[in-house]
Structure formats: structure tokens, C-alpha cells
C-alpha positions as CSV (number, residue, x, y, z in Angstrom):
1,M,-13.1,13.8,-30.5
2,P,-16.6,12.4,-30.4
3,T,-18.7,13.5,-27.5
4,L,-20.4,11.0,-25.1
5,R,-23.7,12.5,-26.1
6,A,-23.0,11.7,-29.8
7,L,-22.1,8.2,-29.0
8,E,-25.2,7.8,-26.8
9,C,-27.3,9.0,-29.7
10,L,-25.7,6.5,-32.1
11,V,-26.2,3.5,-29.8
12,A,-29.8,4.6,-29.1
13,V,-30.6,4.9,-32.8
14,L,-29.1,1.5,-33.7
15,D,-30.8,-0.2,-30.7
16,A,-34.1,1.4,-31.6
17,G,-33.7,1.1,-35.4
18,S,-35.4,4.5,-35.7
19,I,-34.4,8.1,-35.1
20,T,-37.9,8.9,-33.9
21,E,-37.9,6.1,-31.3
22,A,-34.3,6.9,-30.2
23,A,-35.2,10.6,-29.8
24,A,-38.1,9.7,-27.6
25,R,-36.0,7.4,-25.4
26,L,-33.4,10.1,-25.0
27,H,-36.0,12.9,-24.5
28,L,-34.5,14.8,-27.4
29,S,-36.1,16.4,-30.4
30,Q,-35.4,14.6,-33.7
31,P,-33.4,17.6,-35.1
32,A,-31.2,17.6,-32.0
33,L,-30.5,13.9,-32.3
34,S,-29.8,14.3,-36.0
35,H,-27.4,17.1,-35.2
36,Q,-25.5,14.8,-32.8
37,I,-25.3,12.0,-35.4
38,G,-24.2,14.5,-38.1
39,A,-21.4,15.8,-35.8
40,L,-20.2,12.3,-35.2
41,E,-20.2,11.6,-38.9
42,R,-18.2,14.7,-39.6
43,E,-15.7,13.7,-36.9
44,L,-15.3,10.3,-38.4
45,G,-15.4,11.5,-42.0
46,T,-17.9,8.9,-43.0
47,P,-21.6,8.1,-42.5
48,V,-22.6,5.8,-39.6
49,L,-26.2,5.4,-40.5
50,E,-28.0,4.4,-43.7
51,R,-31.4,6.1,-43.9
52,L,-34.1,3.8,-45.1
53,P,-37.7,4.5,-46.1
54,R,-38.7,3.1,-42.7
55,G,-36.0,3.4,-40.1
56,V,-32.2,3.3,-40.3
57,R,-29.4,0.7,-40.3
58,P,-25.7,1.0,-39.6
59,T,-23.2,1.4,-42.3
60,A,-19.9,-0.5,-42.2
61,A,-18.4,2.3,-40.1
62,G,-21.4,2.4,-37.8
63,R,-21.1,-1.4,-37.2
64,A,-17.3,-1.0,-36.6
65,V,-17.6,1.7,-34.0
66,L,-20.7,0.4,-32.2
67,S,-18.8,-1.9,-29.8
68,D,-16.4,0.8,-28.8
69,A,-19.2,3.3,-28.4
70,R,-21.0,1.0,-26.0
71,A,-17.7,0.5,-24.1
72,A,-17.2,4.3,-23.8
73,L,-20.7,4.8,-22.4
74,A,-20.2,2.0,-19.9
75,A,-16.9,3.5,-18.8
76,A,-18.5,6.9,-18.3
77,E,-21.2,5.2,-16.2
78,R,-18.5,3.6,-14.1
79,V,-16.8,7.0,-13.6
80,V,-20.0,8.4,-12.3
81,R,-20.7,5.4,-10.0
82,T,-17.2,5.5,-8.6
83,G,-17.2,9.2,-8.1
84,R,-20.5,9.1,-6.3
85,A,-19.3,6.1,-4.1
86,V,-16.1,8.0,-3.2
87,A,-18.1,11.2,-2.4
88,S,-20.3,9.1,-0.1
89,G,-17.2,7.7,1.6
90,G,-17.8,4.1,0.5
91,D,-15.1,3.7,-2.1
92,G,-11.7,5.1,-3.3
93,S,-8.3,5.2,-1.9
94,L,-6.7,7.3,0.9
95,R,-3.0,7.8,1.5
96,I,-2.2,8.8,5.1
97,A,1.1,10.0,6.5
98,C,1.4,9.8,10.3
99,A,4.1,10.5,12.9
100,E,5.1,7.0,13.9
101,T,4.7,7.7,17.6
102,M,1.0,8.4,17.0
103,T,0.0,5.6,14.7
104,A,-1.2,3.2,17.4
105,G,-2.8,5.6,19.8
106,L,-4.3,8.2,17.5
107,L,-5.0,6.5,14.2
108,A,-5.6,2.8,15.0
109,P,-9.1,3.3,16.5
110,V,-10.1,5.5,13.5
111,L,-8.7,3.1,10.9
112,R,-10.4,0.1,12.7
113,A,-13.7,1.9,12.3
114,W,-13.1,2.7,8.7
115,H,-12.2,-0.9,8.0
116,R,-15.6,-2.0,9.3
117,Q,-17.7,0.9,7.9
118,R,-15.9,1.6,4.6
119,P,-14.4,-1.7,3.4
120,G,-14.3,-0.4,-0.2
121,V,-11.8,2.3,0.8
122,R,-8.2,1.3,0.2
123,I,-5.9,2.9,2.8
124,T,-2.1,3.3,2.5
125,L,-0.2,4.4,5.6
126,V,3.3,6.0,5.6
127,E,5.0,6.6,8.9
128,T,7.6,9.3,9.5
129,T,9.9,10.3,12.3
130,S,9.3,14.1,12.1
131,A,6.5,16.6,11.4
132,D,8.5,18.1,8.6
133,A,8.8,14.7,6.9
134,L,5.0,14.6,6.9
135,V,5.0,17.9,5.0
136,T,7.4,16.4,2.5
137,A,5.0,13.4,2.0
138,L,2.3,15.8,1.1
139,E,4.4,18.0,-1.1
140,T,5.7,15.0,-3.1
141,G,2.3,13.6,-3.6
142,E,3.1,10.5,-1.5
143,A,0.2,11.2,0.9
144,D,-3.3,12.9,0.7
145,V,-3.5,13.8,4.4
146,A,-1.1,13.8,7.4
147,A,-1.5,13.6,11.1
148,G,1.0,14.5,13.7
149,P,2.6,17.4,15.7
150,R,2.1,20.8,14.1
151,P,5.0,21.2,11.6
152,S,7.1,24.2,11.4
153,R,6.9,24.8,7.7
154,W,3.3,24.2,6.7
155,T,1.1,27.1,5.8
156,G,-1.8,25.2,4.2
157,H,-5.0,23.8,5.7
158,S,-4.8,22.2,9.1
159,E,-7.2,21.2,11.9
160,V,-6.4,20.8,15.5
161,V,-7.0,17.3,16.8
162,G,-6.0,18.0,20.4
163,R,-3.0,18.5,22.7
164,E,-1.0,15.6,23.9
165,E,1.0,15.7,27.1
166,I,4.6,14.8,27.3
167,V,5.3,12.9,30.5
168,L,8.3,11.4,32.3
169,A,8.6,7.6,32.1
170,L,10.9,5.9,34.6
171,A,11.3,2.7,36.6
172,A,8.9,2.2,39.5
173,D,11.7,2.3,42.0
174,H,13.4,5.4,40.6
175,P,13.9,8.2,43.2
176,L,11.9,10.7,41.0
177,A,8.9,8.3,41.1
178,T,8.1,9.6,44.6
179,R,7.5,13.1,43.2
180,A,4.0,14.3,42.1
181,A,5.6,16.3,39.3
182,V,9.2,16.8,38.1
183,P,10.7,20.0,36.7
184,I,12.6,19.4,33.5
185,A,15.6,21.1,35.0
186,D,15.8,18.2,37.5
187,L,16.7,15.9,34.7
188,A,20.1,17.5,34.3
189,G,22.9,14.9,34.8
190,L,20.5,12.0,34.7
191,P,20.8,9.3,32.1
192,V,18.0,9.8,29.5
193,V,16.7,7.3,27.0
194,H,16.6,9.8,24.2
195,Y,15.5,9.8,20.5
196,H,17.4,9.2,17.3
197,R,18.5,12.4,15.7
198,D,16.3,11.7,12.7
199,N,13.3,11.7,15.1
200,G,11.8,15.2,15.3
201,L,10.6,14.6,18.8
202,G,14.2,14.4,20.0
203,G,15.2,17.8,18.6
204,W,12.0,19.4,19.9
205,L,12.7,18.1,23.5
206,D,16.3,19.3,23.3
207,G,14.9,22.7,22.5
208,V,12.4,22.6,25.4
209,A,15.3,21.5,27.8
210,A,17.5,24.4,26.5
211,E,14.7,26.8,27.4
212,H,15.1,25.5,31.0
213,A,18.9,25.8,30.8
214,T,19.1,22.0,30.8
215,V,20.8,19.5,28.6
216,L,19.4,16.0,28.2
217,D,22.2,13.4,28.7
218,A,21.4,10.6,26.2
219,V,22.5,7.3,27.6
220,M,21.0,5.6,24.5
221,R,18.8,6.6,21.6
222,T,15.8,4.9,19.9
223,K,13.5,5.9,17.0
224,Q,10.4,4.8,18.8
225,A,8.8,6.6,21.8
226,S,7.1,3.4,23.0
227,T,10.5,1.7,23.1
228,A,12.0,4.6,25.0
229,A,9.2,4.2,27.6
230,Q,9.9,0.5,28.0
231,L,13.6,1.0,28.3
232,A,13.0,3.6,31.0
233,A,10.7,1.2,32.9
234,A,13.5,-1.4,32.8
235,G,15.7,1.1,34.7
236,L,18.0,2.1,31.8
237,G,17.3,5.8,32.3
238,V,14.4,8.2,32.2
239,A,12.4,9.1,29.1
240,L,10.2,11.9,28.0
241,V,7.3,10.2,26.2
242,P,4.1,11.5,24.6
243,T,1.1,9.9,26.2
244,T,-0.1,8.7,22.7
245,A,2.9,6.4,22.5
246,L,2.5,4.7,25.9
247,P,1.1,1.1,26.1
248,R,-2.0,0.6,28.1
249,T,-0.2,-1.8,30.5
250,F,2.9,0.3,31.1
251,A,5.0,-1.4,33.9
252,G,7.0,1.6,35.0
253,A,6.1,4.9,36.7
254,L,4.8,8.0,35.0
255,R,5.1,11.5,36.3
256,R,4.0,14.9,34.9
257,L,6.5,17.6,34.2
258,K,6.4,20.9,36.1
259,P,5.1,22.9,34.4
260,A,3.1,20.5,32.3
261,L,4.4,20.0,28.8
262,H,2.0,19.6,25.8
263,R,2.3,19.8,22.1
264,E,-0.5,20.4,19.5
265,V,-1.6,17.5,17.3
266,V,-3.1,18.4,13.9
267,T,-4.3,16.9,10.7
268,F,-3.2,18.8,7.6
269,T,-3.7,18.5,3.8
270,A,-3.4,20.3,0.5
271,T,-6.8,19.0,-0.6
272,P,-9.3,19.8,2.2
273,S,-12.3,19.7,-0.1
274,D,-11.6,16.0,-1.0
275,S,-14.5,14.0,0.4
276,L,-12.4,11.1,1.9
277,V,-9.8,13.5,3.3
278,R,-12.6,15.6,4.9
279,R,-14.3,12.6,6.4
280,F,-11.0,11.2,7.7
281,C,-10.0,14.5,9.3
282,S,-13.4,14.8,10.9
283,D,-13.2,11.3,12.4
284,V,-9.7,11.9,13.8
285,R,-10.8,15.2,15.3
286,H,-13.9,13.7,16.9
287,R,-11.7,10.8,18.3
288,G,-9.3,13.3,19.7
289,I,-6.3,12.5,22.0
290,A,-7.4,9.7,24.2
291,V,-5.4,8.5,27.2
292,P,-6.3,5.2,28.8
293,A,-7.7,5.4,32.3
294,A,-4.9,3.1,33.6
295,L,-2.3,5.6,32.5
296,L,-4.2,8.5,34.0
297,D,-4.2,6.7,37.3
298,K,-0.4,6.5,37.1
299,L,-0.2,10.2,36.6
300,S,-2.5,11.1,39.5
């Protein structure tokens, strides 16, 4: 297959009409340029230049391949420009997988900034209901980077974003709302707005409850933590909700658990050296786990 250098030499010679002039433009010696042309001619099996007493002109084969040679060089230049733009964070595409409970609170501010600062980057978002599903998205090539709770079966690169607190959401007039903090064991026998069994958060909370010799009595189930919080505020039960999933204007009461319950949030990827992945992980890490002041007031 012809090299780009050989095609560049052919185009330069035909544009200049002279091997001497083309060699000067390419900063090559004449023998080196002639070697590239000779290699191209051997590859094609026919001459591409007709040597004249003064200068050169293309043969029929040279004229036939000139257009494609120019196109190949232009394509190579686009490859370089695109690669450099992606490396600088200004172009390319990034596929993100995120735990659906964290999309609004964790990723939305970062994605909003990327939309303003990197309009040339195309972002695709996949939401999952469990940390292990995030791993699957990476393993199947559906995503370049994932953000969510630390998965149980990932051994590759990961970075800690922060720790999110799990709090008790309940109606403002619920008896437990008078407490400063609530032991998880005190939830035994109470109706709980729990999570769908496909949601990894529900299984994790069941495990935490079991460690306190408690069973969470699901009065209803939902896939969304934000929905669980709203249903609890409406008096349909209590709900254990990550702070990242709570709306800024939550109408119910919020109480910390005793002892406080946290889970680690990470970004993880199989391609940590990728420039866009690296920039995204850095931005999420610097953003961290932010809890609106209004919600902190409800927890104080």
C-alpha cells in the first residue's frame, strides 16, 4: 500500500512541475524524493511521472491517481486536526454511564459546564439501576466511563468522587420527624417506600438493614430514589434516600441515620489515559458530592 509520504511527494512534484522544486518544498534531498516516487511506481506497477529535459509531467497513471492522492492527504490532515482537538478537550464523543439516582445531582452540573465550554464534544448518557450494570456497560463497550456507587466486581481504574449520605425521608408530621437521628433498627415494622428489585440500591439497603437485625417492610417499590422521597413526604411510608437524589425543595422531613450511613461514589473506566475520559473524571471529582444548603438545614 502506498505511504502517505510517497503520495505527498507525487502531489508536490506535479504541483511544482519539478523534482528539484518539490524536494525543496518538502525539505528533502532529490534522491530521497526520487526514492519515494520510485517506491510508489513499483507499488502501482507503472510510472507516474514522465521525465522531461526540463521538469516532469504526469503519465496517464499519474493523472488518474492524483485526485485520490490529494484526498488521502486531506483525510490524513483531518485525522491529525481531529485527534489534536480531542486531545485538547474540544472535540470528539464521550459515552457516559451513570447510576440513575445520581444523574441530576452529580452529573448535571458537570454536563452543563461541558455543554458551554466544549460544544464540539458529543455526549451520550446511559442510566442504569445498579453499579454492576455500570460495569456491564463498560465491558460491552456501551460506555467509555461510568459514575456511581463503587461496584462489587470492578478491578480496573477508579477514582473516588466522594461519599454520599443515605438519609431518612418522611412526612413532616411523622413521629420520627421529632428525632435528631434515627437508628435503622427503629424502622422495623414501619411501612417503607422501597426500591424495585432491579435497583442495586434496594439490595444494598436490605443488606445494611440485615446487619442491624432489621428487615425493611416494603409497602411499595419504585425504581427512582427521588420518587421514593416524594412518596415518603406524602405520608405513604418512610424512605432511605441518597442525598444526591433529593430535590432542592423537598417538602417532607429529613433525618440522619444513627450511626450515619454513607456509600462511596466513584468514576471508573477501562481507558483512563483517554483525554476526554481523563478530563471528565477530573471535573466530576472536583465537583464532588454537593448537598444543597436547604437540605442540610433539614438535617441539622
